[in-house]
C-alpha positions as CSV (number, residue, x, y, z in Angstrom):
1,X,0.0,0.0,0.0
2,X,1.3,3.4,-0.9
3,X,0.0,6.7,0.7
4,X,1.0,10.2,-0.5
5,X,0.9,13.2,2.0
6,X,1.3,16.9,1.4
7,X,2.8,18.4,4.5
8,X,4.5,21.2,6.4
9,X,8.1,20.2,7.1
10,X,8.9,21.7,10.4
11,X,12.6,20.9,10.3
12,X,15.4,22.5,8.1
13,X,15.0,21.3,4.6
14,X,18.4,19.6,4.4
15,X,17.2,17.1,7.0
16,X,15.1,15.5,4.3
17,X,18.4,14.3,2.7
18,X,19.0,12.2,5.8
19,X,15.6,10.6,5.7
20,X,15.7,6.8,5.6
21,X,13.0,4.4,6.7
22,X,12.8,0.8,7.6
23,X,9.3,-0.5,8.3
24,X,7.1,-3.2,7.1
25,X,4.6,-0.9,5.3
26,X,6.3,1.7,3.2
27,X,4.9,5.2,3.2
28,X,5.9,7.4,0.3
29,X,6.2,11.1,1.3
30,X,6.6,13.5,-1.5
31,X,9.0,16.3,-0.6
32,X,7.3,19.7,-1.0
33,X,9.0,22.3,-3.2
34,X,11.1,25.0,-1.5
35,X,8.3,27.6,-1.6
36,X,6.0,25.4,0.5
37,X,8.6,24.4,3.1
38,X,8.0,25.8,6.5
39,X,10.2,25.9,9.6
40,X,9.1,26.6,13.1
41,X,9.8,30.3,12.5
42,X,8.3,30.6,9.0
43,X,5.7,33.2,8.1
44,X,2.9,30.7,7.4
45,X,3.5,28.9,10.7
46,X,3.1,32.3,12.5
47,X,0.0,33.1,10.4
48,X,-1.7,29.9,11.5
49,X,-0.7,30.5,15.1
50,X,-2.0,34.1,15.0
51,X,-5.3,33.0,13.4
52,X,-5.9,30.5,16.2
53,X,-5.6,33.0,19.1
54,X,-8.6,33.7,21.2
55,X,-10.8,36.4,19.6
56,X,-11.5,38.8,22.5
57,X,-13.5,41.3,20.3
58,X,-16.8,39.5,20.3
59,X,-17.6,40.4,23.9
60,X,-16.4,44.0,24.0
61,X,-19.9,45.0,25.1
62,X,-19.0,43.4,28.4
63,X,-15.3,43.9,29.0
64,X,-14.6,46.8,26.6
65,X,-11.4,45.3,25.2
66,X,-10.3,42.9,22.5
67,X,-7.2,41.5,24.3
68,X,-9.3,39.2,26.5
69,X,-12.7,37.6,26.6
70,X,-14.9,36.8,29.6
71,X,-15.7,33.1,30.0
72,X,-19.4,32.4,29.9
73,X,-21.7,32.2,31.8
74,X,-21.3,35.5,33.4
75,X,-23.8,37.8,35.3
76,X,-23.8,41.5,34.6
77,X,-25.9,44.4,35.9
78,X,-27.4,46.9,33.4
79,X,-29.8,49.6,34.5
80,X,-30.1,47.9,37.9
81,X,-31.1,44.6,36.2
82,X,-29.0,41.5,36.6
83,X,-28.7,39.6,33.4
84,X,-27.1,36.1,33.0
85,X,-25.2,35.8,29.7
86,X,-25.0,32.1,28.8
87,X,-23.9,32.5,25.1
88,X,-22.8,35.0,22.5
89,X,-26.5,35.3,21.4
90,X,-27.3,36.8,24.8
91,X,-25.2,39.9,24.1
92,X,-28.2,41.3,22.3
93,X,-29.9,41.6,25.7
94,X,-27.4,44.2,26.8
95,X,-27.6,46.0,23.5
96,X,-31.4,46.3,23.8
97,X,-31.2,47.8,27.2
98,X,-28.6,50.3,26.0
99,X,-30.8,51.3,23.1
100,X,-33.9,51.7,25.3
101,X,-33.1,55.3,25.9
102,X,-31.2,57.4,23.3
103,X,-29.6,60.1,25.5
104,X,-28.2,58.4,28.5
105,X,-24.7,57.0,29.2
106,X,-24.5,53.2,28.9
107,X,-23.1,51.5,32.0
108,X,-22.5,47.8,32.7
109,X,-21.2,46.3,35.9
110,X,-19.8,42.8,36.0
111,X,-20.6,40.6,39.0
112,X,-17.3,39.2,40.2
113,X,-15.5,36.9,40.4
114,X,-15.2,36.0,36.7
115,X,-12.9,33.9,34.6
116,X,-11.2,35.6,31.6
117,X,-9.5,34.0,28.6
118,X,-6.4,35.6,27.2
119,X,-5.4,35.6,23.6
120,X,-3.2,32.5,24.4
121,X,-6.4,30.7,25.6
122,X,-5.1,30.9,29.2
123,X,-7.9,31.1,31.8
124,X,-7.4,33.5,34.8
125,X,-9.8,34.2,37.7
126,X,-10.4,37.9,38.3
127,X,-11.9,39.0,41.6
128,X,-12.7,42.7,41.1
129,X,-13.2,45.6,38.7
130,X,-9.9,47.1,39.7
131,X,-8.0,43.8,39.0
132,X,-9.7,43.6,35.6
133,X,-8.7,47.2,34.7
134,X,-5.1,46.5,35.6
135,X,-5.0,43.3,33.7
136,X,-6.5,44.9,30.6
137,X,-4.0,47.8,30.7
138,X,-1.1,45.4,30.9
139,X,-2.3,43.2,28.1
140,X,-2.2,46.1,25.7
141,X,1.7,46.1,25.6
142,X,2.9,47.2,22.2
143,X,5.7,44.7,21.5
144,X,6.3,44.7,17.8
145,X,8.1,41.3,18.0
146,X,5.1,39.7,19.6
147,X,2.8,37.7,17.3
148,X,-0.4,39.7,16.9
149,X,-3.8,38.1,16.7
150,X,-5.5,37.8,13.3
151,X,-9.2,38.1,14.0
152,X,-10.9,38.5,10.7
153,X,-10.4,35.0,9.4
154,X,-10.9,31.5,11.0
155,X,-10.3,27.9,10.1
156,X,-13.5,25.9,9.4
157,X,-13.1,23.0,11.8
158,X,-12.4,20.2,12.0
159,X,-9.0,20.1,10.4
160,X,-6.3,17.5,10.8
161,X,-2.5,17.2,11.0
162,X,-0.4,14.2,10.2
163,X,2.2,13.9,12.9
164,X,5.7,12.4,12.4
165,X,8.5,11.4,14.7
166,X,12.0,12.7,14.3
167,X,12.7,9.9,11.7
168,X,9.7,11.1,9.7
169,X,7.7,8.0,10.5
170,X,4.0,8.9,10.6
171,X,2.8,8.4,14.2
172,X,-0.9,9.6,14.0
173,X,-3.4,11.9,12.5
174,X,-4.5,14.6,15.0
175,X,-8.0,16.0,14.7
176,X,-8.4,19.7,15.7
177,X,-11.9,20.8,16.7
178,X,-11.4,24.5,17.7
179,X,-9.0,27.4,18.0
180,X,-7.8,26.5,21.5
181,X,-6.7,23.1,20.3
182,X,-5.1,24.5,17.2
183,X,-3.2,27.2,19.2
184,X,-1.8,24.7,21.6
185,X,-0.8,22.4,18.8
186,X,1.0,25.2,17.0
187,X,2.9,26.1,20.1
188,X,4.3,22.6,20.1
189,X,5.1,22.9,16.4
190,X,6.9,26.3,16.9
191,X,9.0,24.7,19.6
192,X,9.9,21.8,17.3
193,X,8.3,19.4,19.8
194,X,6.3,17.8,17.0
195,X,6.6,17.5,13.2
196,X,3.4,17.6,11.3
197,X,1.8,18.2,7.9
198,X,-1.5,20.0,7.5
199,X,-3.9,17.9,5.5
200,X,-5.5,19.7,2.6
201,X,-7.9,20.9,1.5
202,X,-8.9,23.3,4.3
203,X,-11.6,25.9,4.4
204,X,-11.2,29.4,5.8
205,X,-14.1,31.6,6.9
206,X,-14.0,35.4,6.6
207,X,-15.9,37.7,9.0
208,X,-18.7,38.2,6.5
209,X,-19.2,34.4,6.2
210,X,-17.4,33.9,2.9
211,X,-15.7,30.5,2.7
212,X,-12.3,30.2,0.9
213,X,-10.6,26.9,0.1
214,X,-6.9,26.3,0.2
215,X,-5.4,23.3,-1.6
216,X,-1.8,23.8,-0.5
217,X,0.6,25.9,1.6
218,X,1.0,28.8,-0.8
219,X,-2.8,29.2,-1.3
220,X,-3.3,29.2,2.5
221,X,-0.6,31.8,3.0
222,X,-2.2,34.1,0.4
223,X,-5.7,33.8,1.9
224,X,-4.5,34.6,5.5
225,X,-2.2,37.4,4.4
226,X,-5.0,39.1,2.4
227,X,-7.4,38.8,5.4
228,X,-4.6,40.0,7.8
229,X,-4.3,43.2,5.8
230,X,-7.9,44.0,6.2
231,X,-7.7,43.3,10.0
232,X,-4.8,45.8,10.3
233,X,-6.9,48.5,8.5
234,X,-9.8,47.9,11.0
235,X,-7.6,47.7,14.1
236,X,-5.1,50.4,13.4
237,X,-4.2,51.9,16.8
238,X,-2.0,54.5,15.3
239,X,-1.1,57.8,17.1
240,X,-2.5,59.8,14.1
241,X,-5.8,58.0,14.1
242,X,-6.2,58.5,17.8
243,X,-5.3,62.1,17.6
244,X,-8.0,62.8,15.0
245,X,-10.5,60.7,16.9
246,X,-9.9,62.7,20.1
247,X,-10.2,66.1,18.3
248,X,-13.4,65.1,16.4
249,X,-15.8,65.9,19.2
250,X,-15.9,67.0,22.9
251,X,-15.7,64.2,25.5
252,X,-17.7,63.9,28.8
253,X,-16.2,62.4,31.9
254,X,-18.3,59.4,32.7
255,X,-16.1,57.8,35.4
256,X,-13.1,59.2,37.3
257,X,-10.9,57.3,39.7
258,X,-7.6,58.5,41.2
259,X,-5.5,56.5,43.7
260,X,-8.4,53.9,43.9
261,X,-10.8,56.6,45.0
262,X,-13.8,57.3,42.8
263,X,-14.5,61.0,42.5
264,X,-18.0,62.0,41.4
265,X,-17.0,65.7,41.4
266,X,-15.6,65.3,37.9
267,X,-18.5,63.5,36.3
268,X,-20.1,65.4,33.4
269,X,-16.9,67.6,33.0
270,X,-16.6,68.3,29.3
271,X,-13.1,68.0,27.6
272,X,-12.2,69.4,24.2
273,X,-8.9,68.3,22.6
274,X,-7.7,70.9,20.1
275,X,-4.9,71.4,17.6
276,X,-1.4,72.5,18.8
277,X,-1.6,70.5,22.0
278,X,-4.3,72.7,23.7
279,X,-7.0,71.1,25.8
280,X,-9.9,72.9,27.5
281,X,-12.1,71.5,30.2
282,X,-15.5,72.9,31.4
283,X,-16.7,72.0,34.9
284,X,-20.3,71.5,35.8
285,X,-20.5,75.1,37.2
286,X,-19.3,76.5,33.9
287,X,-15.6,77.2,34.8
288,X,-13.2,76.6,31.9
289,X,-9.6,75.4,32.4
290,X,-7.0,75.4,29.7
291,X,-4.1,72.9,29.6
292,X,-1.9,70.9,27.4
293,X,-2.2,67.4,25.9
294,X,-0.3,65.0,23.7
295,X,0.0,61.4,22.6
296,X,3.1,59.2,22.4
297,X,3.6,55.6,21.4
298,X,5.6,53.3,23.7
299,X,6.0,49.6,24.1
300,X,3.2,49.7,26.6
301,X,0.9,51.3,24.1
302,X,-0.3,54.8,23.3
303,X,0.0,57.3,26.2
304,X,-2.3,60.3,26.6
305,X,-0.8,63.1,28.6
306,X,-2.9,65.9,30.1
307,X,-1.5,68.8,32.2
308,X,-3.5,71.5,33.9
309,X,-1.9,74.1,36.2
310,X,-4.9,74.1,38.6
311,X,-6.2,70.5,38.2
312,X,-3.6,68.1,39.5
313,X,-6.0,65.1,39.4
314,X,-6.1,65.0,35.6
315,X,-2.4,65.9,35.3
316,X,-0.9,62.5,34.4
317,X,0.3,60.4,31.5
318,X,-2.5,57.9,31.0
319,X,-2.3,54.6,29.1
320,X,-5.1,54.5,26.5
321,X,-6.0,50.9,26.8
322,X,-9.2,50.7,24.9
323,X,-11.4,52.7,22.6
324,X,-14.6,51.9,20.8
325,X,-17.1,54.0,18.9
326,X,-18.0,56.8,21.3
327,X,-16.1,55.7,24.4
328,X,-12.4,55.9,25.6
329,X,-10.8,54.3,28.6
330,X,-7.5,55.5,30.0
331,X,-5.6,54.0,32.9
332,X,-2.4,54.3,35.0
333,X,-1.0,52.1,37.7
334,X,-2.1,52.8,41.3
335,X,-5.8,52.7,40.7
336,X,-6.2,55.6,38.3
337,X,-8.8,55.4,35.6
338,X,-10.9,57.7,33.4
339,X,-13.8,56.7,31.1
340,X,-14.8,59.4,28.6
341,X,-17.9,59.3,26.4
342,X,-18.0,61.3,23.1
343,X,-20.8,63.9,22.8
344,X,-20.5,65.9,19.6
345,X,-23.4,68.2,20.6
346,X,-21.6,69.6,23.7
347,X,-20.0,73.0,23.4
348,X,-17.0,73.4,25.6
349,X,-15.9,76.8,24.3
350,X,-19.1,78.9,24.9
351,X,-19.2,82.2,23.1
352,X,-21.9,85.0,22.9
353,X,-22.4,84.4,19.2
354,X,-22.7,80.7,19.6
355,X,-25.4,81.1,22.3
356,X,-27.4,83.6,20.3
357,X,-27.3,81.3,17.2
358,X,-28.5,78.4,19.2
359,X,-31.3,80.3,20.9
360,X,-32.7,81.6,17.6
361,X,-33.1,78.0,16.3
362,X,-36.5,76.5,16.9
363,X,-38.4,76.8,20.2
364,X,-37.1,76.2,23.7
365,X,-38.9,74.5,26.6
366,X,-38.2,75.3,30.2
367,X,-37.8,71.8,31.6
368,X,-36.2,72.6,35.0
369,X,-36.5,75.8,37.1
370,X,-35.7,75.9,40.8
371,X,-35.5,79.3,42.5
372,X,-35.0,79.7,46.3
373,X,-35.6,75.9,46.7
374,X,-39.0,76.2,45.1
375,X,-39.7,74.2,42.0
376,X,-41.3,76.4,39.4
377,X,-41.0,74.3,36.2
378,X,-44.7,73.2,36.3
379,X,-45.7,76.8,35.5
380,X,-44.0,76.5,32.1
381,X,-45.5,73.2,30.9
382,X,-46.9,73.8,27.5
383,X,-45.5,77.3,27.2
384,X,-42.4,77.2,24.9
385,X,-40.1,80.2,24.3
386,X,-39.1,81.7,21.0
387,X,-36.0,83.9,20.7
388,X,-35.6,86.4,17.8
389,X,-32.6,88.3,16.3
390,X,-33.5,91.7,17.7
391,X,-33.4,90.6,21.4
392,X,-37.1,89.9,21.4
393,X,-38.4,86.8,23.2
394,X,-41.9,85.5,23.1
395,X,-43.6,83.0,25.4
396,X,-46.9,81.2,24.4
397,X,-49.4,81.2,27.2
398,X,-53.0,80.1,26.8
399,X,-52.6,80.4,23.0
400,X,-51.4,84.0,23.2
401,X,-47.9,85.2,22.6
402,X,-46.5,87.4,25.4
403,X,-43.5,89.5,24.3
404,X,-40.4,90.4,26.3
405,X,-36.7,90.9,25.8
406,X,-33.6,88.9,26.4
407,X,-29.9,89.5,26.4
408,X,-26.8,87.3,26.1
409,X,-24.1,88.8,28.3
410,X,-20.3,88.4,28.6
411,X,-19.3,88.2,32.2
412,X,-16.0,87.5,34.0
413,X,-17.3,84.1,35.0
414,X,-18.6,83.2,31.5
415,X,-21.6,83.8,29.2
416,X,-24.8,84.8,30.9
417,X,-28.5,85.1,29.9
418,X,-31.3,87.3,31.1
419,X,-34.9,87.0,30.1
420,X,-37.3,89.9,30.8
421,X,-40.9,88.8,30.7
422,X,-43.6,90.7,32.7
423,X,-44.6,88.9,35.9
424,X,-41.8,86.4,35.6
425,X,-38.9,87.7,37.7
426,X,-37.3,84.3,38.1
427,X,-36.4,84.4,34.4
428,X,-34.7,87.8,34.8
429,X,-32.1,86.5,37.2
430,X,-28.5,86.9,36.0
431,X,-28.2,83.3,34.8
432,X,-24.7,81.9,33.9
433,X,-24.5,79.2,31.2
434,X,-22.7,76.2,32.6
435,X,-23.5,73.7,29.8
436,X,-24.4,74.2,26.1
437,X,-25.3,71.9,23.3
438,X,-27.4,72.2,20.2
439,X,-30.3,70.7,22.1
440,X,-29.8,71.7,25.7
441,X,-28.7,74.7,27.8
442,X,-28.1,74.5,31.5
443,X,-27.9,77.7,33.6
444,X,-27.1,78.5,37.2
445,X,-27.5,81.5,39.5
446,X,-26.0,80.7,42.9
447,X,-28.1,77.8,44.1
448,X,-30.8,78.4,41.5
449,X,-31.0,76.3,38.4
450,X,-32.7,76.4,35.0
451,X,-32.6,74.1,32.0
452,X,-33.8,74.8,28.5
453,X,-34.3,72.1,25.8
454,X,-34.6,72.8,22.1
455,X,-37.8,71.9,20.4
456,X,-38.3,71.9,16.6
457,X,-41.9,70.6,16.1
458,X,-42.2,71.8,12.5
459,X,-39.5,69.4,11.4
460,X,-41.0,66.3,13.1
461,X,-43.8,64.5,11.2
462,X,-44.9,62.6,14.3
463,X,-45.3,65.8,16.3
464,X,-47.2,67.5,13.4
465,X,-49.5,64.5,13.3
466,X,-50.3,64.7,17.0
467,X,-51.2,68.4,16.6
468,X,-53.6,67.6,13.7
469,X,-55.3,64.9,15.7
470,X,-55.8,67.0,18.8
471,X,-57.1,70.1,17.0
472,X,-59.6,68.1,14.9
473,X,-61.5,66.6,17.9
474,X,-63.5,67.2,21.0
475,X,-62.3,65.0,23.8
476,X,-63.4,63.5,27.0
477,X,-61.5,61.6,29.8
478,X,-62.4,58.0,29.1
479,X,-60.1,56.7,31.8
480,X,-57.9,58.1,34.5
481,X,-56.0,55.6,36.7
482,X,-53.6,56.4,39.5
483,X,-51.9,53.1,40.3
484,X,-54.9,50.9,41.0
485,X,-57.4,53.7,41.8
486,X,-59.9,54.6,39.1
487,X,-60.6,58.4,39.2
488,X,-62.4,58.7,35.9
489,X,-65.6,59.8,37.4
490,X,-64.0,63.1,38.6
491,X,-64.0,64.2,34.9
492,X,-67.6,63.2,34.0
493,X,-69.4,65.9,32.2
494,X,-66.2,67.7,31.0
495,X,-65.1,68.2,27.4
496,X,-61.6,69.1,26.5
497,X,-60.4,71.0,23.4
498,X,-57.1,71.9,21.7
499,X,-56.6,74.9,19.5
500,X,-53.9,75.2,16.9
501,X,-52.3,78.2,18.6
502,X,-51.5,76.1,21.7
503,X,-54.7,77.0,23.8
504,X,-56.1,74.3,26.0
505,X,-59.6,74.4,27.6
506,X,-61.9,72.3,29.6
507,X,-65.6,72.9,30.1
508,X,-68.2,71.2,32.2
509,X,-70.0,71.1,35.6
510,X,-70.3,74.9,35.4
511,X,-66.5,75.4,35.2
512,X,-64.3,76.7,32.5
513,X,-60.6,76.2,32.5
514,X,-58.1,77.7,30.1
515,X,-54.5,76.7,29.7
516,X,-51.7,75.6,27.3
517,X,-50.7,72.5,25.5
518,X,-47.6,71.5,23.5
519,X,-46.6,68.3,21.7
520,X,-42.9,67.5,21.4
521,X,-40.2,64.8,21.1
522,X,-37.9,63.9,24.0
523,X,-37.0,60.2,24.5
524,X,-40.2,59.5,22.6
525,X,-43.3,61.6,21.9
526,X,-44.7,63.7,24.7
527,X,-47.7,66.0,25.4
528,X,-47.5,68.8,27.9
529,X,-50.8,69.7,29.5
530,X,-51.3,72.8,31.7
531,X,-54.8,73.8,32.6
532,X,-53.3,76.6,34.7
533,X,-55.5,75.9,37.8
534,X,-54.8,74.6,41.3
535,X,-58.4,73.4,41.5
536,X,-59.4,69.7,41.4
537,X,-59.6,67.8,39.3
538,X,-57.7,69.4,36.4
539,X,-54.6,70.5,38.4
540,X,-53.7,66.8,38.5
541,X,-53.4,66.7,34.7
542,X,-50.7,69.4,34.6
543,X,-47.8,67.2,33.5
544,X,-45.5,66.2,30.7
545,X,-47.2,63.0,29.5
546,X,-45.7,60.2,27.4
547,X,-47.9,59.4,24.4
548,X,-48.1,55.7,24.2
549,X,-50.8,55.4,21.6
550,X,-52.6,58.0,19.4
551,X,-55.3,57.6,16.7
552,X,-57.9,60.1,15.5
553,X,-60.3,58.8,18.1
554,X,-58.1,57.8,21.0
555,X,-55.0,59.0,22.9
556,X,-53.3,57.0,25.7
557,X,-50.9,58.9,27.9
558,X,-48.7,57.5,30.7
559,X,-46.7,58.9,33.6
560,X,-43.7,56.9,34.8
561,X,-41.8,57.1,38.1
562,X,-38.0,57.3,38.4
563,X,-37.8,53.5,38.3
564,X,-39.7,53.3,35.0
565,X,-42.9,52.0,36.6
566,X,-46.2,53.3,35.5
567,X,-47.8,55.6,38.0
568,X,-50.7,57.1,36.1
569,X,-52.6,56.4,32.8
570,X,-54.8,59.0,31.1
571,X,-57.0,58.0,28.1
572,X,-58.8,60.7,26.0
573,X,-61.4,59.7,23.5
574,X,-62.8,61.8,20.6
575,X,-66.6,62.3,21.0
576,X,-67.0,64.6,18.0
């Protein structure tokens, strides 16, 4: 019997000249040509080994890094909910919770201890978040001589190797079922502990699912090399790329820890990395600090240096150990860590011109107003503001436009805003702008706070539709539930109407209430109702309601508590 093998010779080629055999059954081994010959240090051997490394990128939604993976099952906490992740398919559970609200910061906490798997398929027990951060930072070492993982192509298992002894007698055929087995086998090959031939054909699978077949060593090398180049394009961790990435948008401090102490004081600080090594930082009270920044590449990885004269906590050279779309993590030994989240709408460098331009775009709703420890925001439900070029401001109340003036001021402490409307002295306070984005302005005056949110209803088809439905009907309260209590009867005999100019009215039982309404989008579609009365029962309906269902004949509104639980449900039906 004669058997022919194509194989990877993992011994210097001249050793074949010494090959002799004396066995009962002769095996004829055809010598590969020189182009297919591999040694323990050859490029293709390295390619196969790099392809077999553990791919840590699949679970980045959990650990935020590609240099390790978390062994499943694992329990994580998202939005206060504990979720058990049993398989890769369960990652979608985390993503859905992240996407539930558009404007919040995604946070995930791992329940420790966990087991991590390194790129070398080594399993290590991790006891805490601090230990995990330190391990991730260290595993980002930038050693050019180290064999780097190739993540964008995989072998389609099973594959097999024919194993030979030092006399090139075939010992066995080894079946390989997964990357872990392959990586361990290739380690033995690279150390010349075993001599083996890869049995062709083998199939390779690209990230997009494309299957490529290699019939020999040269074809296999070309397939992996082409895929490797695409990996390098995707994973380029270059200084230039990072520099542009940092400068593209402002960054918000999501988590800050120095010397193992978490400091909430710096949360929501806005950082702007500029050209020429200038960095500006805006605190929550509106103060702006200017410092220097820079990047440099080392064997450890890319280091981000920040230096502020009056902010020692940030002045350090931080190891940038992970970045993904919209989030950056930096670390330094001793329990120092910062997590930044990108927010392209935040304005760090606030100017008078920029504020005026923002104000004159669309309408603005007063969503928070606290003066002398008294909450006054309810007075402004359904009453948006409109700012004009000539320092005129108008507020819509009961369907009527009330005119006043406003002024954007430059003060030593920053940019200020005053709004002068008759009978509303709280708006005329000398407000200082502490936060500015295209959609939100936060202002302070001592311990007083005000928040404005931009509202562009004319550009939103859903909001326009809501207005059309409301105006073209006469409505009654079909149901009003507060938890399990049915209070619908309190509204019997009343009819409710909506005018196109924002006027809201209710008539019945000898009473006549007039107020304001406004439909808008914020984390969904909302309806602000303000009957402008402290009398029962309509004072209870003064609220910013979530619209859960709307048709020409029925509107269902809901009110949620801080935990997302439904507190009240209001249903209006068209009786026209």
